Structure formats: C-alpha cells, structure tokens
N, C-alpha and C positions, 0 to 999 in steps of 0.2 A: 406814168408815176412819175411826181414832180421831185426836183432837187432834192429839197428836203426829205422827205419820205426815205428817197434813197440813201440817203446819210444815215438815216433811223436803221434801214435794213440793212443797212453796211456793218455801221455801231453793234448791231444784233446779231452779226453771224461772227464776227469776228473780235470782240469782247465778253468780258465775263460779265453780269450783272452784280449789282451793288447788293442787292435783294430780291430775294423771289418768294412767293405765296403762293399754294395752290388750293385752292374749294372746290368741294363736290358738291353740287347739289343735286337732291333728289327732287324728280317733278311727277306732276301726276300721271298715270296710264305706264305706269315704267320709266318710264323717261328719264334718265340721270342726264347730266350736263358735268362737265368739268373746266376752268377756268383755272387758267395758269399765266399770273400776273409776276413781271421783271421788269426793273427797274434798272436801268444805263445809266450811267454819267453821258452827259452831250457829248459829241463829237464835235472836237477843236477845229473840223473843218468846215463847219455850217458857216454862211454868209452873213457878214459883219454886223448886219444889219438883224441877225437872229441871236447871236453869242449872247448879249444882251439879256435877251427876254427866257431864253432855251437854255436850262441848266442838265434837264435830265429828260429821259424820254421813258415812256411808258409802257408797255408792251404785253397786251392782254388777247392770250390765245383759247380763245371756248368751242371745245369741242364736244360731242356727244352723238346719238342716233334721235333724229324726229321721222316720226312715217315710216320708223325699221330703219333709216337709211342714214348711214354716218355723216357727219359733218365735219368743218374746222373753217371757223375763220378767226382773223389776227385784225384788231383793231389797234392802231398807236395815238400813243397821248403826247403832248410834251408839259415840263411843267419848268417854273424858276423855284420853286419851293421843295427839299426834301421832306417826302415822306419814307415811312416803311410803306412796304409793296402790299401788305394787308391795310392800310390803311387809305393807301391810293386806290385799294379796288373796291372800299368799300364808299368811298367819297366819288368815286366814279358812278358806283351801280346807283347810287342814293341822286346823283346829278338824272339818272335816266329815267329814274321812279319819275319823278320831277317832270322829265321831258313828255311820256307814256300819261300824264296825269293832264297834260296841254291839249296833247294830241284829242285825246278823250273830248275833253271838253268843245276844241273848235270843231272836233264833227258830230258832237250833240246840238251843240246850241250854235252850229252854225257861223260859229265867228267868223273864219274866212270868206263865207262869200259877203260879206259885207264891203260894200266898192262904195261907200260915201269916201270923199278925198276931201280935203281942204289943202290951202296954202300952206299950211301952218301943222309940220307934226310933229308929234310927238313921241 
C-alpha cells in the first residue's frame, strides 16, 4: 500500500467524515448494491508535494451480492474541491460511465490493436 493510501485509510479510521451519503440501487435478477460515500478533510500528514493538491479524501464502499455471494469493495479518491458526498458520488459514477463506454469502443472497434507509431505523439 503506498504512503498516500495509508494516510487516507488512517484518516478514515480516526476522523469523522465531513459529509456522508448512501445510495441503494436495485439491480436485475434480485441483486442489490449499496454505495456508502464519505468525504473527509485531507490529513495534514500528507507529503508536502500533495498538500497543495489534495484537500479532501472520498471513500466509497460498495457492498451487495453477486451470484448469491456477498462482496464489499472500497475505493479511494482525492479532490482539491469540496462538494457534498452526493455530488461527489454522482460525478464519480458519471466518470466510470464514460470509461465503460470507451472500453466497449476499444474492444468492439479494436482501437487498442493499432500498432502504428509516429515520432509525434498526440
């Protein structure tokens, strides 16, 4: 675990979040997923080079069942701009929606198979 992630986890364990939000989403086939979002003020123990950039930690815990097996995943994000936990959750989900679209496009159109290289990167 990198030192920055250790600082985020330590902050999460000893500090109360500034804001929290819980969203429950029912999925098909009886699957349910719950997302808990917590926003924390960044630790002053971060390395100096991070202190100007990282003002908040966002911790998202996703739990539910998949194929009748329970799971729980925790994801960590950083931000220099405060938004409510609900707004952060919406922004992060929106970002992954775009990433999913690009992954599908890469696979279907085989864009990652292009081995053309030029001396000028774009």
